[in-house]
C-alpha positions as MATLAB code, in Angstrom:
seq = 'MLDVSDDVRAEIGEEEAARLIAGDSAPGSYDCTSCRAPGDPEQERTSTVLFLGEETAVLAFAHATCIPSQVVPVSEEQLKDAVRTITGGSGAGDAPAPGGAPLPSSPAGAPPAGSGPAPRQAVLGVTCGQVLIDDQLHPALVVEPTAPITRPGSDGPGDDFLPLLIEQGFMPVNDVARAPAPVGGWSVLLAMGRLHAILQPGPGGGQPTSWWQAHQPLPVTDDWRTAANRSRTVYVYAAPVGTIGQQPREDLLRDALEKAAAGGLLVAAAMPLAGT';
ca = [
      -0.419  -13.021   25.270;
      -2.905  -11.346   22.929;
      -2.725   -7.614   22.203;
      -6.013   -5.836   21.428;
      -5.579   -2.152   20.519;
      -8.070    0.512   21.545;
      -9.169    0.848   17.889;
      -9.856   -2.877   17.587;
     -11.546   -2.911   21.001;
     -13.852   -0.067   19.918;
     -14.946   -2.038   16.848;
     -15.467   -5.492   18.393;
     -16.742   -4.364   21.789;
     -15.444   -4.818   25.326;
     -17.077   -8.219   25.804;
     -15.448   -9.802   22.751;
     -12.122   -8.134   23.565;
     -12.250   -9.644   27.068;
     -13.007  -13.080   25.622;
     -10.037  -12.801   23.273;
      -7.646  -11.734   26.006;
      -8.908  -14.503   28.279;
      -8.298  -17.008   25.482;
     -11.924  -18.050   25.144;
     -12.160  -17.081   21.467;
      -8.490  -16.816   20.524;
      -7.041  -19.310   18.037;
      -4.801  -22.125   19.206;
      -2.473  -21.296   16.319;
      -2.521  -19.014   13.280;
      -0.624  -17.949   10.175;
       0.713  -14.422   10.729;
      -1.173  -11.979    8.506;
       2.105  -10.152    7.865;
       4.900  -12.712    7.431;
       2.606  -15.758    6.913;
       4.710  -17.855    9.338;
       2.896  -19.914   12.026;
       2.186  -18.318   15.377;
       0.930  -19.424   18.779;
      -0.740  -16.847   21.075;
       0.069  -19.010   24.113;
       3.798  -18.923   23.355;
       4.422  -15.459   21.866;
       2.843  -12.014   21.906;
       0.180  -11.826   19.210;
      -1.572   -8.828   17.646;
      -5.233   -8.762   16.681;
      -5.736   -7.190   13.233;
      -9.278   -6.256   12.224;
      -9.937   -5.956    8.477;
     -12.947   -3.645    8.347;
     -15.134   -3.398    5.243;
     -18.224   -1.324    4.558;
     -20.566   -3.989    5.921;
     -18.446   -6.835    7.295;
     -15.233   -7.383    9.219;
     -12.647  -10.135    9.580;
     -10.412  -10.585   12.616;
      -6.932  -11.903   11.856;
      -3.791  -12.408   13.928;
      -0.120  -11.517   13.574;
       3.120  -11.766   15.483;
       3.417   -8.651   17.664;
       7.026   -8.398   16.458;
       5.728   -8.025   12.881;
       2.954   -5.461   13.339;
       0.932   -3.898   16.160;
      -2.743   -4.552   16.769;
      -4.745   -2.273   14.471;
      -7.835   -1.731   12.326;
      -7.262   -1.952    8.546;
     -10.022   -0.302    6.440;
     -10.633   -2.269    3.207;
     -13.309   -2.460    0.556;
     -15.774   -5.346    0.556;
     -14.008   -6.856   -2.459;
     -10.655   -6.613   -0.703;
     -12.221   -8.171    2.377;
     -13.451  -11.153    0.354;
      -9.931  -11.609   -0.977;
      -8.535  -11.388    2.558;
     -10.963  -14.105    3.676;
      -9.843  -16.340    0.804;
      -6.233  -15.787    1.847;
      -6.888  -16.422    5.544;
      -8.726  -19.658    4.753;
      -6.227  -20.707    2.092;
      -8.841  -20.728   -0.628;
      -7.226  -18.484   -3.182;
      -4.498  -20.898   -4.297;
      -1.901  -19.491   -6.682;
      -0.931  -15.914   -6.024;
      -1.034  -15.998   -2.234;
       2.730  -16.096   -1.824;
       4.770  -12.932   -2.429;
       6.889  -12.858   -5.567;
      10.352  -14.256   -4.810;
      13.284  -11.898   -4.562;
      15.039  -11.418   -7.875;
      11.850  -11.773   -9.911;
      10.809   -8.937  -12.264;
       9.507   -5.976  -10.286;
       5.774   -6.446   -9.609;
       3.545   -3.895  -11.301;
      -0.160   -3.483  -11.825;
      -2.512   -1.063  -13.606;
      -5.756    0.155  -12.115;
      -8.496    2.426  -13.306;
      -8.540    5.017  -10.530;
      -7.844    8.546  -11.881;
      -5.355   10.798  -10.077;
      -6.663   12.864   -7.195;
      -8.434   16.007   -8.296;
      -8.313   15.072  -11.967;
     -11.878   13.833  -12.390;
     -12.623   11.369  -15.176;
      -9.646   11.125  -17.504;
     -10.926   11.948  -20.985;
      -8.359    9.664  -22.612;
      -9.172    6.743  -20.320;
      -5.746    6.755  -18.743;
      -5.072    4.244  -15.985;
      -2.275    4.294  -13.442;
       0.475    1.687  -13.574;
       2.257    0.973  -10.283;
       5.655   -0.673   -9.926;
       7.082   -1.899   -6.604;
      10.784   -1.559   -5.907;
      13.341   -0.387   -3.367;
      15.507    2.736   -3.462;
      18.854    3.146   -1.748;
      19.006    6.291    0.407;
      21.679    6.905    3.047;
      22.997    3.350    2.613;
      19.611    1.823    3.442;
      17.010    0.277    1.160;
      13.536    1.814    1.397;
      10.286    0.425   -0.064;
       9.013    2.471   -2.979;
       6.154    2.618   -5.457;
       6.470    4.247   -8.860;
       3.249    5.508  -10.443;
       2.983    6.263  -14.162;
      -0.230    6.747  -16.157;
      -0.771    5.067  -19.519;
      -1.811    8.348  -21.173;
      -1.587   12.094  -20.451;
      -3.765   13.337  -17.595;
      -5.653   16.604  -18.106;
      -7.597   18.799  -15.718;
     -11.385   18.588  -15.594;
     -12.845   20.727  -18.334;
      -9.583   20.928  -20.240;
      -9.555   19.729  -23.836;
      -5.991   20.742  -24.629;
      -3.083   18.413  -25.443;
      -1.207   19.122  -22.208;
      -0.376   16.762  -19.345;
      -1.374   18.005  -15.869;
      -0.455   14.847  -13.934;
       2.457   16.360  -11.997;
       0.831   19.772  -11.300;
      -2.251   18.005   -9.926;
      -0.104   15.931   -7.590;
       1.933   18.944   -6.474;
      -1.353   20.607   -5.529;
      -2.060   17.537   -3.350;
       1.246   17.890   -1.493;
       3.695   15.873   -3.605;
       7.050   17.610   -4.083;
       9.351   17.767   -7.140;
      12.359   15.473   -6.877;
      15.720   16.969   -7.726;
      17.834   14.259   -6.126;
      16.673   10.634   -5.816;
      19.315   10.120   -3.108;
      17.257   12.290   -0.718;
      14.150   10.986    1.044;
      10.880   12.610   -0.100;
       8.856   14.693    2.352;
       5.693   13.269    3.987;
       2.275   14.139    2.570;
      -0.628   14.474    4.978;
      -3.612   12.143    4.835;
      -2.224    9.719    2.250;
      -1.205    6.110    2.944;
      -0.284    2.837    1.254;
      -2.552   -0.122    2.020;
      -0.858   -3.502    2.334;
      -3.233   -6.271    3.447;
      -2.373   -9.937    3.921;
       1.112   -9.232    2.576;
      -0.147   -7.866   -0.756;
      -0.494   -4.349   -2.135;
      -4.117   -3.237   -2.361;
      -4.258    0.527   -2.797;
      -2.834    3.999   -2.388;
      -5.280    5.942   -0.242;
      -5.930    9.687   -0.343;
      -7.742   11.917    2.175;
     -11.520   11.660    2.036;
     -13.682   14.710    1.297;
     -13.878   17.024    4.280;
     -11.444   14.898    6.249;
     -13.671   11.819    6.073;
     -12.784    8.157    5.500;
      -9.787    7.792    3.129;
     -10.622    6.796   -0.438;
      -8.613    4.919   -3.063;
      -6.538    7.063   -5.389;
      -5.116    3.921   -6.990;
      -6.525    0.445   -6.372;
      -5.224   -2.824   -7.786;
      -7.646   -4.840   -9.891;
      -6.227   -7.823   -8.016;
      -4.052   -7.481   -4.887;
      -0.455   -7.214   -6.027;
       2.162   -9.595   -4.586;
       5.337   -7.894   -3.360;
       8.762   -9.373   -2.741;
       9.739  -10.605    0.705;
      12.430   -7.899    0.862;
       9.946   -5.138   -0.031;
       7.445   -6.283    2.581;
      10.139   -6.651    5.257;
      11.437   -3.143    4.563;
       7.913   -1.700    4.604;
       7.009   -3.393    7.901;
      10.284   -2.196    9.412;
       9.997    1.473    8.465;
       6.170    1.698    8.260;
       6.791    4.229    5.459;
       6.654    3.896    1.668;
       8.156    6.369   -0.801;
       5.730    7.007   -3.664;
       7.190    8.476   -6.869;
       5.131    9.665   -9.839;
       6.077   10.596  -13.396;
       4.183   11.417  -16.621;
       3.387    8.774  -19.207;
       6.419    7.385  -21.037;
       8.944    8.605  -18.460;
       9.825    5.484  -16.449;
       8.397    2.452  -18.263;
       8.372   -1.130  -16.986;
      11.872   -1.796  -15.646;
      12.773   -5.453  -14.958;
      15.456   -4.684  -12.340;
      15.791   -2.216   -9.476;
      19.061   -0.778  -10.790;
      17.331    0.059  -14.077;
      14.401    1.519  -12.152;
      16.829    3.723  -10.192;
      18.447    4.902  -13.441;
      15.021    5.797  -14.862;
      14.083    7.701  -11.698;
      17.332    9.673  -11.752;
      16.838   10.539  -15.430;
      13.260   11.674  -14.732;
      14.419   13.802  -11.783;
      17.154   15.415  -13.878;
      14.536   16.331  -16.475;
      12.129   17.815  -13.912;
       9.622   15.005  -14.517;
       9.434   13.374  -11.091;
       7.468   14.121   -7.905;
       7.327   12.095   -4.709;
       5.900   11.833   -1.221;
       6.520    9.671    1.830;
       3.389    7.851    3.007;
       2.734    5.748    6.100;
       2.052    2.066    5.629;
      -1.531    1.137    6.476;
      -2.138   -2.495    7.303;
       0.217   -5.393    6.962;
];
């Protein structure tokens, strides 16, 4: 009862795919790479999930009801972390943050797309939360730099963070109660139930690259992960430094987003969920 997608089959080869489907190299049991609950490929449909790094790859398994069989591109460092999680070697931090805990957030040193090196050494802070739109909760990320972002070659005091993102396809938000429009080529990478990166289109349509990448994979709440796996879409909001701040509750985060939108200081895009 093992599902092997065409993408996974192309990476591992027809011979290994046949062995998996026949049960010769399939696990007797596994912990689902999405929900972390036990699974049995002899009793329930199971997806093969291939975490593919630059030089190595790791094959994991998931309930087919959680996610489809797929290839998840990751960096070598992310792959090492995935291996530690699969083997249970990473200890504390494997489990998602419990619901009701402060909203998870994490800074990382990746500059915004198109901005080049940030002269003031700004980093991007990312907060996970959910937004209520049309009576349904949707998974969201809120991105805010720690300092103003300027264009390459600019030495002025301005902040070009939002204009740079609008040039990449993000749209200004006038009403937080409306879903943001999709942006082509971008995605949110969730691997082993933790947030790894926001990916942007690669140069010339090549392999996606990290726009933001967590220093350490960021745990998300069970509710956030469930909503993301259900919709396969994440709403990504962005605001200039000092606009949103670190909000301990989702109602306060919503208030901050609405205030930013009213002041013309919020852009957003809907991105597909990559991975699990």
